[in-house]
C-alpha positions, 0 to 999 in steps of 0.5 A: 323098552329097547333091545340089542342084538347080540349075535346068532347062535349056530346049531352044530353037530360037532362042537370040537370040529366047529370050534377048531374051524372058527377058533383055529382056522378063522382065528376067532377068540373064545369069550367063554365056553360051557363044556362041550355044548356051547362056545361064545366067541368075542366076534358076537356069535356062538356055536351050540351043540344040537343035543343041548340046544334042543333040550333048552329050546324044545325041553327034550333032547333030540338030534335035529334032522340033517338040513338040506343043502338048500336050507344050509344055503339060506344062512351065511356067516360073514367075516372080514380080513385085510389079507384075503389072499393069505386067508385063501391060502391058509384055508386051502391048506386046511382042505376046507370045502370051497363054495367059490374062490376069490371073486370081485363083487360088483362094488369092488370088494373081493371075497370067497366062500367056504363051508364050515364043518356043518355045511354052513356058508362062511364068507370071508371078504376084505373090509371096504376101507381096503377096497376104497384104498385100492381104488384111490391108489389106482388113481380113481377120484373120490367120486369115481371110487364112490361110484365103483364101490356104491358108497356115498362120497362122504363115506369114501372121504371118511375112509380115505383118512 
């Protein structure tokens, strides 16, 4: 027997608002949707309306209690974009709640975090090949880039192209 992970289903309170956030602002392509209760994205995650999710899971329709801010911070959806600055500017214009602005992680990757319409944390980061290229273009050797990015040297060499 074997299993394949197909992605998380995020329980949301407002399908149209969440769909707009992920489809329009984060440019996720819809694989399929079921009325106003479920949307599956090609990025291997879905959003599920809380009333219909409860009916399927608990065999009764009920609305979930409002999660505490602490509970919402224990889950994050992660996306990558090669143009992090453009993403930052676009989401800023959309007045999305910001967790933190663009910052560099200890391994050299730049990212920022925002909140989706339900308050879940969404991270947007540059792909690691972009980080590796930036390091190499700055004059770092493969070994120095491996140390800086915390990646094995053979992975850096493969990303070098």
